[in-house]
N, C-alpha and C positions, 0 to 999 in steps of 0.2 A: 175133296180128298179124304179118303178113309184109310188111315194108317193103322195097321194092326197093332193092338196093344195100347193105343193112344186114346185117352178118355178126356178130351178137352171140349171147349165150346163148339167146335165145328161138327161134332158128332152128337150133340145134345139138342133138345128142342130149343128153337130160337127164342130169345128173350123178347118180351113185349116192349119193355123199356130198358134197353141195354145199359143206359147210364147209371142205373142203380145196382146192377150186378145180380148174379144168380141167387145169392143168399137172401136178398130182399124179396125177390120173386117167390122164393120158398116160404118166406114169412107170410106173404100175402095169401098164398094158397092155404097155409095153416090157418090163418085168420078166417078164411071162408068156411073152413071145416068146423070151427068152434060151435058148440051146440046152442049157446044162448046169445041173445042180442047184446047183452051187457058185456059179455066176454069179447065179442067181435068188435064192439065199439071201442073198448079199451085197447085191444090189439091194433086197431086201425090208427088210433091217435099215436100210439108208440111207433108204428111204422112210419107215419108222416114225419115225426121228429127225426127218425133215422134217415129217411129220404132227403130231408133238408140238409142234414150234416154231410151226406155223401155227395150231394150236388149243390154246394153252397151258392154257385153262380145264379141259381134260380131266384135268389133274393134280389137280384138286380131289377126284377120286374115288380111293378107296384102291386100286381095281382098274383103274386107268387103263391099265396096260400090256395087260391083257386086252382092254379096250375098243378100244385102237388096233389090236391084231392082229385082232380081230373086224371092225373097219372095213376093214382091208386085205383080209381074206378076201372081204368083200362087194364091195369095189371091183374085185377080180379076177374077179368073177362065179364064184367058187369054182374058178377054173382055175389058180391059182398053185401049182405043184408044188414045195413046199419042206418042210423039217422044221419044222413049226409049233411054237414054244416054248410055246404055250398051246392048250388045247382050244377050237377054234373051231366045234364042231358046233352050238352054240346061237346062233351069230351072227345067223341069220335072225330071231330073236325081237326084235332091235333095231328092225326095221321093222314089227312088229305094232303096231297102233294101237287105242286105246280107242274106244268108240262116241262119235261127235261130240255135243257139247252143242248144244242149240237156242239159237241166238243171235238177238239183236234185229236187226231190219232195219237195214242200214247204208246210208249214202249212197253215191253213185257214186264218191266219192274215198276210201272207207275203205281201199282197198288201198294208199294212199299215206300212211297215218297215221303210220308211223314217220318220215316226212320232215316231218310237221307242216303246219299251215295255210300258213305262210309259203312253203315250197317249192312247195306245190300252187298257190298264187297266182302264183308265179314261172314255173311251167310254162305257165300260161295267158298270162302276159305275154310270154314268149319266143315263143310261137306267133304273136303278133301283131306283134312287132317287126321292122322292116326290117333287112336285113343291114348290118353296119357295125361300127365300133369299139365303140360303146355296147353293142350286143348281144353282141359277143365278150367284153367285160368282164363283163357280167352272166352269161354262160354260165360263165366262169371261176369267178366267185364262187359261183354256184349249184352247180356240180359239186363244188367244195371243201366246201361246206356239206353236200351230200348224203353225201359221204364221211365227214364227221365224224358225221352222224346215224346212218349205218350202224354205225359203231363204238360210238356211245353206246348204241344199242338192241340191240346184240349180234346183228345180222343177218349172221352169218358174219364173215369177215375184211373189212378195208377194201379190197375188190376194185375196182380201177380199171375193169375190164371191166363189172362190175355197174352202176357209176355211169353209164358210157357207155350201157349197155343201157337202164337205166331212164330216163335223160334222153331218149333217142330215143323210147322207148315212150310216155312221158307227155306228150311234145310232138308226138305223132302223126308222128314222123319228121322234123319241121322242124329240130330240133337234133341233129346227129350229130357227135360229136367224134372226131377221129382220134388214137388213143392212141399212134401212132408219133411224133406231133409235139406233142400236148397234154401239158403238165407240171402236175401237181398241186402245190400248195403244201405245204411241210412241215407236219406235223400241228400244229394250233393257230394257224396263220396264215391270212391271207386271209379273215377274218371278214366277213360281210356288214355294210355300214355301215348307219346308221339310215335314210339316204335309200333305199338299195336294199331294205331291209326293208319300206319302205312302197310299194315298186314305183314310186318317183318317178323320172321321167326328168330328165336334165340339160336345162337350158334354155340 
């Protein structure tokens, strides 16, 4: 989908390792461009620390440091000239995929299943609502619930940009939040009320 005026992930170059986000990818590209090996080495070690903090579940693996350096190698498109502390020659195997299993036919909203039926219904409701305070409040509640759902189901980090992207995508471009002015609630707050869960409008 190409929604005019929308500049989110769907219209940008695909991320090599989406779990780390676009900012880390930009940092890797910057590290590749640094003129000296010493600078690149220092940048790489800093990026590895950031990658670990953004994807802490990687520490569940005994060889997680190897995994992080493999990921950095892939994100640099094998162009980062440093003294690699691990053998990254097998990094490409990370992207090898098994043969896909035959799945049962899914309904048209199956791509939204990690958000659940409630959020799917709210997408439809938001597409029909007129602009105003009521819609703004429902957008706020929906966006915050989407962010919690992403965290619960482990779809990468709780990325504000992904929430904005999905909200625009699944409302056919009707709802587009400006991340420079939109503020998400602290985690665990801003839960949808029972009235909002039913899609009930104020009278």
